[in-house]
C-alpha positions as CSV (number, residue, x, y, z in Angstrom):
1,X,-16.4,-118.4,-37.1
2,X,-17.1,-118.9,-40.8
3,X,-17.9,-121.8,-43.1
4,X,-16.3,-123.4,-46.1
5,X,-17.4,-122.5,-49.6
6,X,-18.6,-126.1,-50.0
7,X,-20.9,-125.7,-47.0
8,X,-22.3,-122.4,-48.5
9,X,-23.1,-124.1,-51.8
10,X,-25.0,-126.8,-49.8
11,X,-27.4,-124.2,-48.4
12,X,-31.0,-124.4,-49.8
13,X,-31.0,-121.1,-51.6
14,X,-27.7,-121.9,-53.4
15,X,-28.9,-125.3,-54.4
16,X,-32.2,-123.8,-55.7
17,X,-30.2,-121.4,-57.8
18,X,-28.6,-124.4,-59.6
19,X,-25.1,-123.1,-58.8
20,X,-22.2,-124.0,-61.0
21,X,-18.5,-123.6,-60.0
22,X,-16.5,-122.2,-63.0
23,X,-13.2,-121.5,-61.2
24,X,-11.7,-122.6,-57.9
25,X,-11.6,-125.3,-55.2
26,X,-14.6,-124.8,-53.0
27,X,-13.3,-127.1,-50.3
28,X,-10.3,-125.0,-49.5
29,X,-12.0,-121.6,-49.4
30,X,-13.3,-120.1,-46.1
31,X,-16.3,-117.7,-46.2
32,X,-16.7,-115.0,-43.6
33,X,-19.9,-113.4,-45.0
34,X,-22.2,-113.3,-48.0
35,X,-22.9,-109.9,-49.6
36,X,-24.8,-108.6,-52.6
37,X,-24.0,-105.5,-54.6
38,X,-24.2,-104.1,-58.1
39,X,-21.6,-101.3,-57.5
40,X,-18.7,-101.4,-59.9
41,X,-16.2,-100.0,-57.4
42,X,-17.2,-102.6,-54.8
43,X,-13.7,-103.8,-54.2
44,X,-12.8,-100.8,-52.0
45,X,-15.9,-101.4,-49.8
46,X,-15.2,-105.0,-48.8
47,X,-13.1,-106.4,-46.0
48,X,-12.2,-109.8,-47.4
49,X,-13.7,-113.3,-47.0
50,X,-17.0,-112.5,-48.6
51,X,-19.0,-114.3,-51.3
52,X,-20.0,-111.4,-53.5
53,X,-23.4,-111.9,-55.3
54,X,-24.1,-109.8,-58.4
55,X,-26.5,-109.8,-61.3
56,X,-23.9,-107.9,-63.3
57,X,-26.0,-104.7,-63.6
58,X,-23.0,-102.6,-62.5
59,X,-20.8,-104.3,-65.2
60,X,-23.1,-103.5,-68.1
61,X,-21.4,-101.7,-70.9
62,X,-17.9,-102.0,-69.4
63,X,-14.9,-102.8,-71.6
64,X,-13.0,-106.1,-71.3
65,X,-10.2,-104.1,-69.5
66,X,-12.7,-102.7,-67.0
67,X,-14.1,-106.1,-66.3
68,X,-10.7,-107.5,-65.7
69,X,-9.9,-104.6,-63.4
70,X,-13.1,-105.3,-61.4
71,X,-12.0,-108.9,-60.7
72,X,-8.4,-107.8,-59.9
73,X,-9.8,-105.4,-57.2
74,X,-11.9,-108.1,-55.7
75,X,-9.0,-110.5,-55.6
76,X,-6.8,-107.8,-54.1
77,X,-9.2,-107.4,-51.2
78,X,-9.3,-111.1,-50.7
79,X,-13.0,-112.0,-51.2
80,X,-13.9,-115.7,-51.0
81,X,-15.7,-116.0,-54.3
82,X,-17.5,-114.0,-57.0
83,X,-21.0,-115.3,-57.8
84,X,-22.9,-114.0,-60.8
85,X,-26.5,-114.5,-61.8
86,X,-26.8,-115.3,-65.5
87,X,-29.6,-114.2,-67.8
88,X,-30.1,-110.5,-66.7
89,X,-26.9,-108.8,-67.9
90,X,-24.8,-111.7,-69.1
91,X,-25.6,-115.1,-70.5
92,X,-22.0,-116.2,-69.7
93,X,-19.2,-114.8,-67.6
94,X,-17.0,-112.7,-69.9
95,X,-13.7,-114.4,-70.6
96,X,-11.6,-111.4,-69.4
97,X,-13.1,-111.9,-65.9
98,X,-12.5,-115.7,-65.9
99,X,-8.9,-115.2,-67.1
100,X,-8.1,-112.9,-64.1
101,X,-9.9,-115.2,-61.7
102,X,-7.9,-118.3,-62.9
103,X,-4.6,-116.4,-62.6
104,X,-5.5,-115.0,-59.1
105,X,-7.1,-118.2,-57.8
106,X,-10.4,-116.5,-57.2
107,X,-13.4,-118.9,-57.2
108,X,-16.2,-117.9,-59.7
109,X,-19.7,-119.2,-59.3
110,X,-22.7,-118.8,-61.6
111,X,-26.4,-119.1,-60.8
112,X,-28.5,-120.6,-63.6
113,X,-31.8,-120.0,-61.8
114,X,-33.1,-116.8,-60.2
115,X,-33.2,-116.9,-56.4
116,X,-33.4,-113.6,-54.4
117,X,-30.0,-112.7,-53.1
118,X,-31.6,-111.8,-49.8
119,X,-32.5,-115.5,-49.2
120,X,-28.9,-116.5,-49.8
121,X,-27.7,-113.9,-47.2
122,X,-30.3,-115.1,-44.7
123,X,-29.4,-118.7,-45.2
124,X,-25.8,-118.0,-44.5
125,X,-26.6,-116.0,-41.5
126,X,-28.8,-118.8,-40.2
127,X,-25.9,-121.2,-40.7
128,X,-23.6,-119.0,-38.6
129,X,-26.2,-118.5,-35.8
130,X,-26.9,-122.2,-35.5
131,X,-23.2,-123.1,-35.4
132,X,-22.6,-120.5,-32.7
133,X,-25.5,-121.7,-30.7
134,X,-24.2,-125.3,-30.9
135,X,-20.7,-124.2,-29.9
136,X,-21.9,-121.9,-27.1
137,X,-20.3,-119.0,-29.1
138,X,-17.2,-119.3,-27.0
139,X,-18.9,-116.9,-24.6
140,X,-19.8,-119.4,-21.9
141,X,-21.5,-122.7,-21.4
142,X,-23.4,-123.7,-24.5
143,X,-26.3,-124.9,-22.2
144,X,-26.6,-121.5,-20.4
145,X,-30.3,-120.6,-20.2
146,X,-29.6,-116.9,-21.0
147,X,-27.6,-117.7,-24.1
148,X,-30.3,-120.1,-25.3
149,X,-33.0,-117.5,-24.7
150,X,-31.2,-114.8,-26.5
151,X,-30.2,-116.9,-29.5
152,X,-33.8,-118.2,-29.8
153,X,-34.9,-114.6,-30.3
154,X,-32.3,-114.2,-33.1
155,X,-33.2,-117.5,-34.8
156,X,-36.9,-116.7,-34.8
157,X,-36.2,-113.3,-36.3
158,X,-38.1,-111.1,-33.8
159,X,-35.7,-108.2,-34.3
160,X,-33.3,-106.0,-32.4
161,X,-35.8,-104.4,-30.0
162,X,-37.2,-107.8,-29.0
163,X,-33.6,-109.0,-28.4
164,X,-32.8,-106.0,-26.2
165,X,-36.1,-106.6,-24.3
166,X,-35.0,-110.1,-23.6
167,X,-31.6,-109.0,-22.3
168,X,-33.4,-106.4,-20.2
169,X,-35.7,-109.1,-18.7
170,X,-32.7,-111.3,-17.9
171,X,-30.7,-108.4,-16.5
172,X,-33.4,-106.7,-14.6
173,X,-32.4,-103.2,-15.9
174,X,-32.8,-101.1,-19.1
175,X,-30.5,-102.0,-22.0
176,X,-29.4,-99.9,-25.0
177,X,-27.2,-100.3,-28.0
178,X,-25.0,-97.4,-29.1
179,X,-23.1,-97.1,-32.4
180,X,-19.3,-96.5,-32.5
181,X,-20.0,-92.7,-32.4
182,X,-22.0,-93.0,-29.2
183,X,-25.5,-92.5,-30.8
184,X,-28.2,-94.7,-29.4
185,X,-29.4,-97.1,-32.1
186,X,-32.1,-98.9,-30.1
187,X,-33.3,-99.3,-26.4
188,X,-35.3,-101.9,-24.6
189,X,-38.9,-101.1,-23.9
190,X,-40.0,-103.5,-21.2
191,X,-40.6,-102.0,-17.7
192,X,-37.4,-102.1,-15.6
193,X,-35.7,-99.7,-13.2
194,X,-32.2,-98.2,-13.8
195,X,-29.9,-97.9,-10.8
196,X,-26.4,-96.6,-10.3
197,X,-23.7,-97.9,-12.5
198,X,-23.7,-99.8,-15.8
199,X,-22.1,-102.7,-17.5
200,X,-20.8,-102.1,-21.1
201,X,-19.4,-104.6,-23.6
202,X,-18.2,-104.0,-27.2
203,X,-20.3,-105.5,-30.0
204,X,-18.1,-106.6,-32.9
205,X,-19.0,-107.8,-36.4
206,X,-17.0,-109.5,-39.2
207,X,-15.7,-106.1,-40.5
208,X,-15.0,-104.5,-37.1
209,X,-16.7,-102.6,-34.2
210,X,-20.5,-102.3,-34.4
211,X,-21.0,-100.4,-31.2
212,X,-21.5,-100.8,-27.5
213,X,-24.1,-102.7,-25.5
214,X,-25.0,-101.1,-22.2
215,X,-26.8,-102.7,-19.3
216,X,-28.0,-99.7,-17.2
217,X,-27.7,-101.3,-13.8
218,X,-25.1,-101.8,-11.1
219,X,-22.3,-104.2,-12.0
220,X,-22.5,-107.7,-10.6
221,X,-21.2,-111.2,-11.6
222,X,-24.5,-112.2,-13.2
223,X,-24.8,-109.1,-15.3
224,X,-21.2,-109.4,-16.4
225,X,-21.7,-112.9,-17.6
226,X,-25.0,-111.9,-19.3
227,X,-23.4,-108.9,-21.0
228,X,-20.8,-111.0,-22.6
229,X,-23.2,-113.5,-24.2
230,X,-25.6,-110.7,-25.0
231,X,-22.9,-108.9,-26.9
232,X,-22.5,-111.9,-29.1
233,X,-26.2,-112.3,-29.6
234,X,-26.6,-108.6,-30.7
235,X,-23.7,-109.1,-33.1
236,X,-25.6,-112.0,-34.7
237,X,-28.8,-110.0,-34.9
238,X,-27.1,-107.1,-36.5
239,X,-25.5,-109.5,-39.0
240,X,-28.9,-110.7,-40.0
241,X,-29.5,-107.5,-41.9
242,X,-33.1,-108.3,-42.7
243,X,-34.4,-109.5,-39.3
244,X,-38.0,-108.6,-38.6
245,X,-38.5,-105.6,-36.4
246,X,-35.6,-103.5,-37.8
247,X,-35.7,-104.0,-41.5
248,X,-35.6,-100.6,-43.2
249,X,-38.5,-99.8,-45.4
250,X,-38.1,-98.8,-49.1
251,X,-37.9,-95.1,-48.3
252,X,-35.2,-95.6,-45.6
253,X,-33.3,-98.0,-47.9
254,X,-33.3,-95.4,-50.6
255,X,-32.0,-92.7,-48.3
256,X,-29.3,-95.0,-47.0
257,X,-28.2,-96.0,-50.5
258,X,-28.1,-92.4,-51.6
259,X,-26.0,-91.5,-48.6
260,X,-23.6,-94.4,-49.2
261,X,-23.3,-93.7,-52.9
262,X,-24.8,-97.0,-53.9
263,X,-27.5,-95.4,-56.1
264,X,-25.3,-93.7,-58.7
265,X,-27.4,-93.0,-61.8
266,X,-30.3,-90.6,-62.2
267,X,-32.4,-93.3,-63.9
268,X,-32.1,-95.5,-60.8
269,X,-33.1,-92.7,-58.5
270,X,-36.1,-91.9,-60.6
271,X,-37.1,-95.5,-60.8
272,X,-37.0,-96.0,-57.0
273,X,-38.7,-92.7,-56.4
274,X,-41.5,-93.7,-58.7
275,X,-41.9,-97.0,-56.8
276,X,-42.4,-94.9,-53.7
277,X,-45.1,-92.8,-55.2
278,X,-42.8,-89.9,-56.3
279,X,-43.5,-89.6,-60.1
280,X,-41.4,-86.9,-61.8
281,X,-43.0,-83.5,-61.3
282,X,-41.5,-80.6,-63.3
283,X,-40.7,-77.6,-61.2
284,X,-41.1,-79.2,-57.8
285,X,-37.9,-78.8,-55.7
286,X,-36.8,-81.2,-52.9
287,X,-35.6,-80.1,-49.5
288,X,-32.7,-82.2,-48.2
289,X,-31.8,-82.0,-44.5
290,X,-29.8,-83.9,-41.9
291,X,-30.8,-84.1,-38.3
292,X,-28.6,-84.7,-35.2
293,X,-30.5,-85.8,-32.1
294,X,-29.4,-86.2,-28.5
295,X,-27.1,-89.3,-28.1
296,X,-29.6,-90.9,-25.7
297,X,-32.4,-90.8,-28.3
298,X,-32.7,-94.1,-30.3
299,X,-32.4,-93.5,-34.0
300,X,-35.5,-95.6,-34.7
301,X,-37.5,-93.1,-32.5
302,X,-36.0,-90.1,-34.3
303,X,-36.8,-91.6,-37.7
304,X,-40.4,-92.3,-36.7
305,X,-40.8,-88.8,-35.2
306,X,-39.4,-87.1,-38.3
307,X,-41.7,-89.0,-40.6
308,X,-44.7,-88.2,-38.5
309,X,-43.9,-84.5,-38.2
310,X,-43.4,-84.0,-41.9
311,X,-46.5,-86.1,-42.8
312,X,-48.6,-84.0,-40.4
313,X,-47.3,-80.6,-41.6
314,X,-50.8,-79.7,-43.0
315,X,-49.9,-79.9,-46.7
316,X,-51.2,-83.4,-47.2
317,X,-48.1,-84.3,-49.3
318,X,-47.0,-87.9,-48.5
319,X,-43.7,-87.4,-50.4
320,X,-41.3,-87.8,-47.4
321,X,-38.2,-90.0,-47.3
322,X,-36.5,-90.5,-43.9
323,X,-33.5,-92.7,-43.2
324,X,-30.3,-93.0,-41.2
325,X,-26.7,-92.4,-42.2
326,X,-23.7,-92.3,-39.9
327,X,-25.7,-91.7,-36.8
328,X,-27.7,-88.9,-38.3
329,X,-31.3,-88.8,-39.6
330,X,-31.5,-87.8,-43.2
331,X,-34.7,-86.3,-44.6
332,X,-35.8,-85.7,-48.2
333,X,-39.1,-83.7,-48.5
334,X,-40.8,-82.6,-51.7
335,X,-41.3,-78.8,-51.6
336,X,-43.4,-76.5,-53.7
337,X,-42.8,-75.1,-57.1
338,X,-40.7,-72.1,-55.9
339,X,-37.8,-72.6,-53.6
340,X,-38.1,-69.3,-51.7
341,X,-35.2,-69.3,-49.2
342,X,-37.0,-67.6,-46.4
343,X,-40.0,-69.9,-46.8
344,X,-37.8,-73.0,-46.8
345,X,-36.1,-71.8,-43.6
346,X,-39.4,-71.1,-41.9
347,X,-40.8,-74.5,-42.8
348,X,-37.7,-76.3,-41.6
349,X,-37.7,-74.3,-38.3
350,X,-41.4,-75.1,-37.8
351,X,-40.6,-78.8,-38.4
352,X,-37.7,-78.8,-36.1
353,X,-39.8,-77.1,-33.4
354,X,-42.5,-79.8,-33.7
355,X,-39.8,-82.4,-33.5
356,X,-38.5,-80.8,-30.3
357,X,-41.9,-81.5,-28.7
358,X,-41.5,-85.2,-29.4
359,X,-37.8,-85.8,-28.8
360,X,-35.8,-84.9,-25.7
361,X,-32.5,-83.0,-25.7
362,X,-31.0,-80.8,-28.3
363,X,-31.9,-81.0,-32.0
364,X,-29.6,-79.6,-34.7
365,X,-30.9,-79.5,-38.3
366,X,-28.7,-78.8,-41.3
367,X,-30.1,-78.3,-44.7
368,X,-28.8,-77.7,-48.2
369,X,-30.0,-75.3,-50.9
370,X,-33.1,-77.1,-52.4
371,X,-32.5,-79.3,-55.4
372,X,-34.7,-79.7,-58.5
373,X,-33.1,-82.7,-60.2
374,X,-33.4,-86.1,-58.4
375,X,-30.0,-87.0,-59.8
376,X,-28.6,-84.4,-57.4
377,X,-30.0,-86.0,-54.3
378,X,-26.9,-88.1,-53.3
379,X,-24.7,-85.0,-53.5
380,X,-27.3,-82.9,-51.6
381,X,-27.4,-85.5,-48.8
382,X,-23.6,-85.4,-48.5
383,X,-23.7,-81.6,-48.3
384,X,-26.5,-81.6,-45.7
385,X,-24.4,-83.9,-43.5
386,X,-21.4,-81.6,-44.0
387,X,-23.5,-78.6,-43.0
388,X,-24.1,-80.4,-39.7
389,X,-20.4,-81.2,-39.2
390,X,-19.5,-77.6,-39.9
391,X,-22.1,-76.1,-37.6
392,X,-20.9,-78.3,-34.8
393,X,-17.3,-77.3,-35.5
394,X,-18.1,-73.7,-34.7
395,X,-20.2,-74.4,-31.7
396,X,-23.8,-74.8,-32.9
397,X,-25.7,-77.6,-31.0
398,X,-29.3,-76.8,-31.8
399,X,-31.5,-74.9,-34.2
400,X,-31.6,-74.8,-38.0
401,X,-28.5,-74.1,-40.1
402,X,-28.8,-73.6,-43.8
403,X,-26.1,-74.2,-46.4
404,X,-25.7,-70.5,-47.0
405,X,-25.2,-69.9,-43.2
406,X,-21.9,-71.8,-43.3
407,X,-20.7,-70.6,-46.7
408,X,-17.8,-68.6,-45.3
409,X,-16.9,-71.6,-43.0
410,X,-16.7,-73.9,-46.1
411,X,-14.6,-71.4,-47.9
412,X,-12.2,-71.1,-45.1
413,X,-11.8,-74.8,-44.6
414,X,-11.8,-76.0,-48.3
415,X,-10.6,-73.2,-50.5
416,X,-7.8,-71.7,-48.5
417,X,-4.5,-73.5,-48.0
418,X,-4.2,-74.5,-44.3
419,X,-0.7,-73.0,-44.0
420,X,-1.9,-69.7,-45.5
421,X,-4.9,-69.6,-43.1
422,X,-2.6,-70.5,-40.1
423,X,-0.4,-67.6,-41.0
424,X,-3.3,-65.3,-41.4
425,X,-4.8,-66.2,-38.0
426,X,-1.4,-65.6,-36.4
427,X,-1.1,-62.2,-38.0
428,X,-4.6,-61.0,-37.2
429,X,-5.2,-62.4,-33.6
430,X,-2.0,-64.1,-32.5
431,X,-1.2,-61.4,-29.9
432,X,-4.6,-61.9,-28.3
433,X,-4.1,-65.7,-28.2
434,X,-0.7,-65.3,-26.6
435,X,-2.0,-62.7,-24.1
436,X,-4.9,-64.9,-23.0
437,X,-2.5,-67.9,-22.5
438,X,0.0,-65.9,-20.5
439,X,-2.5,-63.9,-18.3
440,X,-5.6,-66.1,-18.3
441,X,-7.5,-63.1,-19.7
442,X,-10.6,-63.2,-22.0
443,X,-9.6,-60.7,-24.7
444,X,-10.3,-63.2,-27.6
445,X,-13.7,-64.0,-26.1
446,X,-14.4,-60.2,-25.8
447,X,-13.5,-59.5,-29.4
448,X,-15.6,-62.4,-30.6
449,X,-18.6,-61.2,-28.6
450,X,-18.2,-57.6,-29.7
451,X,-18.2,-58.5,-33.4
452,X,-21.0,-61.0,-33.0
453,X,-23.1,-58.2,-31.3
454,X,-22.6,-55.9,-34.3
455,X,-20.4,-53.5,-32.2
456,X,-23.2,-52.9,-29.6
457,X,-21.3,-52.2,-26.4
458,X,-24.5,-52.6,-24.3
459,X,-25.3,-56.1,-25.7
460,X,-21.7,-57.2,-25.5
461,X,-21.4,-56.1,-21.8
462,X,-24.6,-58.0,-21.1
463,X,-23.5,-61.1,-22.9
464,X,-20.1,-61.1,-21.0
465,X,-21.6,-60.1,-17.7
466,X,-19.3,-57.0,-17.5
467,X,-19.7,-53.4,-16.4
468,X,-19.6,-51.0,-19.3
469,X,-16.3,-49.5,-18.1
470,X,-14.7,-52.9,-17.9
471,X,-15.7,-53.6,-21.5
472,X,-14.3,-50.3,-22.6
473,X,-10.9,-51.1,-21.0
474,X,-10.8,-54.5,-22.7
475,X,-11.6,-53.1,-26.1
476,X,-8.9,-50.5,-25.8
477,X,-6.4,-53.2,-24.7
478,X,-7.4,-55.3,-27.8
479,X,-6.8,-52.3,-30.1
480,X,-3.4,-51.6,-28.5
481,X,-2.2,-55.2,-28.7
482,X,-3.3,-55.7,-32.3
483,X,-2.6,-52.2,-33.6
484,X,-6.1,-51.9,-35.2
485,X,-9.2,-49.7,-34.9
486,X,-12.4,-51.6,-34.3
487,X,-14.2,-48.8,-35.9
488,X,-12.4,-49.5,-39.2
489,X,-14.5,-51.9,-41.4
490,X,-11.4,-53.4,-43.1
491,X,-9.9,-54.2,-39.8
492,X,-13.1,-55.8,-38.6
493,X,-13.4,-58.0,-41.7
494,X,-9.9,-59.3,-41.2
495,X,-10.6,-60.1,-37.5
496,X,-13.9,-61.8,-38.3
497,X,-12.2,-64.1,-40.9
498,X,-9.3,-64.8,-38.5
499,X,-11.7,-65.8,-35.7
500,X,-13.6,-68.0,-38.1
501,X,-10.4,-69.6,-39.3
502,X,-9.2,-70.2,-35.7
503,X,-12.6,-71.8,-34.8
504,X,-12.6,-74.1,-37.7
505,X,-9.0,-75.1,-37.3
506,X,-9.1,-75.7,-33.5
507,X,-12.7,-76.7,-32.9
508,X,-12.7,-74.3,-29.9
509,X,-15.4,-71.7,-29.2
510,X,-14.2,-68.5,-27.6
511,X,-17.6,-68.1,-25.9
512,X,-17.3,-71.4,-24.1
513,X,-13.8,-70.8,-22.9
514,X,-10.3,-70.3,-24.4
515,X,-8.6,-73.7,-24.6
516,X,-5.2,-72.5,-26.0
């Protein structure tokens, strides 16, 4: 359910901006959403049907060809209209942009007065909510008391948690929202008792799946009906984007923008850091980390706990940024004047241990080498998240993993041709893989444990739960099958790399069990 562009232009915020239509027939264009962005490469990030609001900051200094290409990309993706605020970057829309817009039939609007783009997004969202309420959302009877109660929470802007509380009250059981990767985004907080079973419904937005709403109670007809309308209400609430109760603060917004690549210039990063009380300080490094929490822990709880732990670390430094990106908590913390690796690791380990006292389940923290230039923060956040993915790939589920800890893993996966690595793995440990498949043996696991225990037979036997003589027999069989000596350093180096390559290629952990 959308609206015509003419209906959008009739909204209070658009009228207040003294909107003028330069190109296009507003009565024939349907709008799915209203979005604002200053990113030049925005075309690749849109799904189509949007009115794109911009002040033109991302277009400053571009050539006529660049501006024409920008409009071409927006037309290719099928946006509903391009709307530009005049007076900040441009006093008139460049002719190269208008020429493409006319040729492609893309409506172009201009705002002659300054109105916050956020108000325009909220006005459009409010229009969709009220139309869905009037139509019953297609999810049931428009007069249904449950639907009216839920949409009233959305309309009044009480936030996602209040909405889930209302669903929980109506359902008589706890309720939670999980993102598409299964991470809990938010959970109801009113008192209710979970029982066996659950009812799950997908939550979808204009651009695709947003997650799953779970009613943690036994399935019955009432809960099934409620879950259906609640899924629509949650979709509306998530679409609000600025609803009270889950609006990200400036620090969280900066982290999210850095992770998404929205903040692209060093000057922008410095300006936004200064607004948060982070004036440039020569010689101070920044620690960047990504945190993966148990899937049952709401991300809002994890963000709050991380902020509190780092603010209470005893140093009295308020310079902490915490946000969410892709189901992970991202942390930027200002460090001291010397980035001593051992000290950074110790501080992160202590912070992770304090977090473990506040949050249930496993906690895995991945961190990059500290950075000194704020302009490097976006790249550091991407690397911290990659450290987490790499650590999980080779079996880590908790603890602290530094960038240097997975250096060999990054080398194996990024710098070596996959076919070359596949052949190397086959050459080095292929006979063990084949033997384990055919005989259900554990020679690969034994080799992995022996190398991990630094050739200590006593520790290896204890880890595998074997008698010493049984371990000796296995090691001798490994040497015969591979034609190597485990006492030879060069042979061990090759086997170590092959095990690492096999782990990263298959995602299997020999210590959990050989999966073929």
